[in-house]
N, C-alpha and C positions, 0 to 999 in steps of 0.2 A: 504493499498499500506506498505513497506516495507519502514521501516526510513521513515514514516508518520502513524503513530502511531493517534494518535489528530483525524484523518484525519478519524477513522470506521466511523463517522456519523456526519459525514460534510457534511449539505446543498448542492447538485450539482445548482451553480450558475447557469444554462442553462436552456437550454428545455422556448418552448409554453405563460405558466401558470405561469414561476418567477416571470416576470416584471409588472401584474396584475398589482398590489395596494401596487408598492415599501415600502408604506412607512410602513402599514405592517408587509413587510416583513421587514425592518429592525430594524423594532420593537418585532415585536420576536427572531429575530436573537441577538439582543442584551440583550436584559428578556432570553436568554438563552447561552449567550459563554459571555459574557460582550463585551467590548471593541473592541477588538480583536478574529474575528470565521474563523474556518477552512472549507475551500470550496473545491467543485470538479468543476473546470473550467469543456468547452467541451469536451469528450473521458477525463472522471475523472479523470485531472490534481489533484493535488493540487495544495492549492497556498493558503496562512489568507489573507483574508479579515478586513484592520482598518479599520472601520469605530467610535470610538473614537473621539472629538474633537482633545483633547490633542495631543493622541496616534498618529494623523493623522497630525500634526502642527508640533510634534517628529520625524517623519518622515521624514516629508519634509528638517525640518532643519537639516541635520543633512546625509549628501550625501556622509560626507565620512562612513557612518554605513552604507547609504541603496543608494546604486548604482540606474546609471538609464543604461547602461553598461549592457541591457538581455544577453551578450557573459558569461558570472557569472554563468547562469543562471543553474542548478544541471539538471535537466527536460528533457533537447535536449531531450536523448536519447529515450527516451518516445514516442517525440509530433513528429507526421508526415510531410512529409513538405508539405502535404496540407490542415494542420491544420484553420478552419474555424478563429483560429483569431492572424493566422498566420502575418498578419500587424499591428496584435498588438503590436509583438516584435517580429519580425524579422528585424534581425540589419538591417541597412543600415549608410552610411557615413554621418551624416546630425546631425543637433544643436541636435535631439528629442532625443541620444543616446552617444554624447560627453557630456565630465568630464571636470572635476575641471579647469585648463590656457586656455583649447580648447574649454568647455564650452563655457568660459566669452569671450576670441579672437570672437565666431562666436555669442553667444547670444546678445554682446555688440554692434558686425557694426548691426545688427536687430538691439534694440534697440534706435537706434543713427540713424537709417534711419524713422524708424516708428517714432521718436522723430520730426522731420524735418519739417514732416507733418502740416501745416495751419488746427488749427481747423476750422476757421473759415471757408476754401475753402472746410477742410472733408464734415461738413455740407453739405456746397451749392450743394453739388455732390449729398451726399442722397437724398437730398431736389428730387434734377432734375430727379433722380431714378425713386428717387417714387414717383413722376408725376408722369412716364414719362410711367411707368407701371398700375398703377390707370388709364389712358386714352382706358387704352388696352378694360379695363372692364368696367368702370366707365357708362359707357353706358346701361351695360345691363339687370343693376338691379339686378348680383345679379355675386358671383365670387369665389372660394375655398382662401384662405387670405393663408394660403401654398406654393403648388406647382406654384398660379401665381405670387405671393407678398413676404414674406418672405423669404422662399429661395431664392430667383431672385438676395432678394439687396445687400448679402456680397458683389458675387460673382461676382452681373457687378464695385460695386464699387472699390476691389480689384484689379481685371481687369483696369481701371482709372487709380490705385493710382502707379500702377505697369508701368503703358504710357501706354498701351495695343491705337490703334485709335478708338475707339468711331465704328464705323463698322464693327473690326472686333471682337467687343465688344460682343455680341449676343451667334458665335458659338461658342467661347471660355466658356460659361459662361456654357450654354450645357452640352460641353464637359468635363467642373469640376462635374457637377452638377451627370451624371452619373461616373462620372474617383473613385466617394464616395458612388454606390449604389454597392452588392456584388452578385447587378445580373445585368442582361447581358449583357452591351461590358463593359465593367469598363475598362477592360488590356486597350483594342484598345484607349477607352476614355481618358486614364491616359496619353496614351504613344503622342495621339497628344496633349496634358496638355505639358507631357515637350519636347516638336519640337519643342511648340512657345514659355515656356521659351526660349530655347538655342537661337533659332530668336531674344528675347526680348531684350538677353546679344550680338550679336551679334551686336546688331546698336547699342545699348547703346557706345558699345567701339569707334563707325563710329562719333555717334551723341548724345552724353550723355544731358542729360532735366531732370527738377525739381519731376526723377519718385525713388520711389522705389533701383531698379539693378540698374539705377545710379549712383547711392552715397553708394548705396556697394562697387559695382568698384573703389568708389573712398576714401572710407576706407582705412583709419591706420594699419584697422588688416591684409589688405594683404589678402581678399579672393580670389580664385581659382574662374573659371568659374562654377566649375563641382560645387567643394560649393554653390554659387549664386545658381542654378539652382535646386534645390537639398533642397536648407530653403527656398525659393520663394513655391516651390509647398508643402513643409512643413507646412509652415506661413500660401498658401489659404487655404488647408484644416482644421486647426484647428482653423481657424475663419469662416468656409466657415458652417456646418452643426449646433456648439456652436452660435449663433447667430444667424440664423438663427429662431434654435426650441429657443431663447429669445425675439426676438419680436414673436413670433405664440405664444405659452405660454401667453405672456406678454399679448397678446389682445384674450386670449381665458381666462382665469382669469376672463379681464373688461366686457365675453360678458355671466358670465355666476356666477358669485360673485356681487350682488349688489352694496355692500360696499366697494369689489373694485372699478368700475365701476363707484360706484362719487366719488374719491380718484385721480380716471388716471383723468378721465373728471372734474377737482375745478381748472386747471391750469395746463399752461406747466411745471412748476415747481415740481409738480405731477409729473408726466412722469419719472421720475427721479428715486424716493420713490419705488414707481409703480417697473416697473423692475427687481432696487437691491429687493424687496419683492417677488418677482419669483425667482430669484438666491437662499432665504431661502425656498420659499416652495414649487419647480420647477426645478429647475435646471437644465436648458440642458445637460450638463457633469455632469452626475451619480457615475460614478466610472468610477477610470481610470486606468492602467497598464504602468505601477506599478512602484513597486523599486523591487530590488536583494541586499539581503542583504552579505554583504558583512564580514562581520563574524557571526559564533552562535550568540548567544546573546537573552535578555526577552523582551517583547515586549506586554505591555497588558494583563499580569499573563500568557504569552505565550512562552516557546522552540521555536526562532527558528531557525532551520542551516544555516548554509554558502548555500549560490546559494541560496536559497526559497522565490519566488516570490513575493510582496508584491500589491494585489490590493488599493488601493488608495478608500474605501466608501468616495467618495466628499456629496456628498448628505445623505448618514448617520449619516456623522462627524457635519452638516447643525444644522440636527435636535436630538443634542444629547443630552437629559434634565439636562445634566450640563454647558452649557454654555447659554439652552434657557428654561428654566424653562415656559414655557407654555406663556399664555399669555404678559407675563409682557415685551415682547420684540419689542422693538418697528424696529421690519427685514425692514422699510421700510425707515429708519435712519443707523441702523447697519453697518456696513462696511467687519465684520470680520468675514463671510465668508467662506467659501472653494471652493470655487464654481469656482475659477481661479487658482485653486492650493497652494502651497506657495514652499516661496525659493528661492532659487538658476533655480529649472529646473518646478516652476510655467508661467503663463503665463509672458512672457517677461515683462518689461514697456517697451511705455507708451501700452498694446495692446489692455489691459480692458477699460480704457480711450480711445480709439478708439471704442472698441466696443460698448463702449454706446452712443457713439455719433453715428456713426447708427443706435441702436434700438432705440433708443431716435428721431430720425430725423422718423424711419420708423412707428412707434405706429405716431407721432405726423402732420403726414401729412395725416394716411388716417384718422384720429377723423376731421382733416381740413375739409380735400373732401372733406366727408360723412360722415358728423357728428348724422345723424340717424343706421347709419348700423349695422346689429343686425345678431347674430347668426334663422341661416333656419333652424334647427334641432333640435332635442331635445337632450341634454344633455348630455345626458344617451347613442346620440348615439355617439357621438364624440369617438374615436379611437387611443388608444399608440398601438403606433411603439409596437414589447415585441424583445425590447432589457434593458440592467441591464443595458450599457456603456453609453443609449440618451437619453431624455426623449424627447421626440415629438411626434405630431401628424402625424397618414396622410392626411387626409384635417379639413380644417373651412370651411365649407361650410357656406359665409354668402351671406345676402341680404338687398337689401338699396334705395335710390327713388336711379332713374339715375340719371346720374349727364350732365353734358356738361365738353367733355375735356377741360382744361384750357390753348390748348391751343387756343383753339375753342373757345375759351372767350373776349367776347368789354373790348380795353382799357378804 
């Protein structure tokens, strides 16, 4: 493509085969290209894949050189309106694409509203939600802990943090999950979720409570209703799939890796280490679009032009041998991974901490309630979703001794 001479031999970063074995893919790309590789996104749109740990750290640490506002992209004339990756790159007036002081205002308000969440109360909500979900299948002796458990928990917990009445939670959780699916009725579901957020803000004006929307309305940043609605939607989407896949990927490792299983079941404190190890080995958010070069520069030996798109290879950075020399790294204790991004546009404080509370309680409650739970198919039968963006399973079938729902247990 004109203007991208290095992309004549670039890897096509799409298609059904590309995500089958991401570890091998990143290893081969690193060997062939070094820390920054030319890639072609869907429709052969050129971009740069930043896979070196130091390079990802540099890009995310310097927003003045690698910015978030997608309107800088120099390829817009070549991107169709219905491009499959438009949800990742289409500009919206949200905190995701805000920059500089505006980003600090929006992200600061979100961080303060989340930081006011009581961690003990959050853990109790997570445990109740997990118990309720397990009660729905505990008597069956089998379940799919992706669709029936792991992917349900984040949306249900967030709905409660948003102050939604419990009777309303199941319906909006269904819409949240449908809105994040690229197939089916995603657009209609997204519209219903947005309308529910608008009603939530309207109610918070009249009856403020101890919930995230009320705190945002009261914040000194003076966010508008429209800003709060779109940022609540962004936060919900950003939390749902990554946290759900984090839970499921951790459970999968427990079922297929004896060493991992022994570590995870060794005590409650080990669940945190197990979850952290999964962020190194099978991080839910594999790659992230992205950053746009503010001006021409050099990165990892590549000449980057003004307006070029950079895709952040979070999983590839985590496996960079320059920072992970074989087995010497204790990945259960080391938290220097890139799984939550880095810098001012990384997952904002305290969202990673809250996500860990949700994931840890989900794993612990399942193991407490169903201590003999095990995989009901051969490990090689498990199927990963064919995506270079998210690392998650279609399903995780398990079996266990049928158990009595907690509500029916004698006091």
